[in-house]
N, C-alpha and C positions, 0 to 999 in steps of 0.2 A: 664374613657373617652371612648367615642366610637371610634372605629378603622375606619378612613375613606380612602378616597385613597389619603389625604397629609401627612398621619403616615408614619413615616419611618417603615422599614421592621425591624422585630424583630429578637434577636439573633438566636432563635430557624428556623427561615426562612432562614437566611445566612448560618445557618450549614447545613440545609435540602439542598439548591442548591449545595455547594461543595461537600456534600457527594453525591449526583447524579452525580453529573461531575464526581466524581471519578467512580462509579459503571458504568457508559456510557462508561467511556474511553475516554472521551472530552478532549481537549486540552484545556486551559484557551482562545485561539484564538477561537474554535470551541464554547465555552459557551458565548462568547461574543456576538459571531454573533447571538445566539440564543435570548439573551438578546435585541440585538439591534432590530431582528425582531420584537419583543413583544412591546417595549418601544422607539424604533427609540433612544436610546442611546446607548452606549457600558459598561458604568460605571455601576459597581454591587454593588456597595457601596451607591450608591445614590438612589437606588429602594425604591418605597412605598411599604406600605405593600400591596396593591391589586395588582401591578406587578409584585412582588415576588411571590405572588400568583399562579397568572396567568403563571409566569415562570415555578414555580413546578410543576404546572398542567401539563404544555406541555413538562416537563423533564420527568416526571412520563409516559406519552404517548409514549415519546420514550423508556423507560423502557421496556415496555411489547412488542413493536417492534422490539426490539433489535434483538431477537432471529430470526427475519425473516430478518434483513439486509443482505446485500449481503456482505459487510464489516462487519468481528467481530474480535475485537482485541483481541489478546492471551498472555499470557507472555512466554518467552522461557523460559530455564532453570537456566538462570542467573537474572530472575525477568524484565527483560527489554520488553516493551510491542513495539510489532509489528504488523502490519496490513496482513494478508492473502491476497492471491493474488486474484482481482475481476474478472468477466466472462470480463468485458471491456478489463482489462490487458491483459487475455489469447489470447482471440481474435487478440490484438495487436499483440503479439509475436506470435500467428498464420500466421497472414499475414507477418511478417517479415522472418519467418522459409521456407515461401512458396516462397520468393524471391531469396533465398539463393540455389545454384545448390550441393546438397548433392551427395555425388557418391556413398551412400549406402542408403537403406532404411529407416534404423534406424542410418542416420547420425547424427541427432540433438540429440538423446539421447548418443552416441558416444562423440560428441561434449561437451556435458554436463560433461559426466564424466570424458574426459581427459583435457580439455583446463579448465574448470572451477568446478571442483572437486565437482559437485553436482551433485544428481540421479534426481533431480526434482525442479522445479521451485515453489517453497512455499512461499515465502513473498516478501513484496515491494522491500526490498533489493536486494532479488535475480532478481525481474524482472528487474530493474535496471541494474544489472551486464551483465545479457542477451540482455539487449536490447542495451547496448551501443556496446557489442560483434558482435552482427548479423549487427546492422548498419556498424559498421566498417568493416566487411567481405564483405557488400552488396556494399560499397564504395570502395572495393578493388578487386573488380570484381567478388563477388558472390559465390567465392568458398567455399564450405563447411567446408573445413578441415579434414573430414572424411578420406583420402587417396587423394589427388590432387596431387600427384607427376608422376601420370602416371601409377606407380607399384602397386600391391597390398600389401598395408603395412600388418603387423601382426593387428588384430581387437582391436581396442581401442588404438591403437598407433598415436599419436597427431603430426600433420603435420606442418612447420614453413611455413608462408607465406608472400609473398613480402613486407606486411603491418607492421609485426611486426619482420624484420631482417631476414626473411628466404629464402628460394625461392619458386617460383610458376610455373608452367607449362602452 
């Protein structure tokens, strides 16, 4: 029997699609987005042989370009997949940090260490935590928390803010 556009995908094609999904660290939602882009349907099980071939070719192309991608998926020590910070996220955090009135030149670094217990912003989860904290600081008057009581605290000493139950001058 000749394989035409109306023939269903083969088990080998199905296996290849799911293997490529895993290699590319795509979520099932993202895979279905690719399927929809190619076939105008989201169902992977309903793919024809030709549609499955087109999707495999597209995913293989993504695989070749993956090293150039801005977002690279990596594994942490527990095997959980997480995303590194993108350039867009770095720019957004940079804008927020400029809106905060830091007492010291390295105020943002002091803030990360003393308040959020991190040295750098490495992951998407870190971005979420830092963004929320910076937005709260801006909402509460923009004091950077790196010594906002009028005196000179010990370097790295966290200060309390009016927004989190402390006092602010």
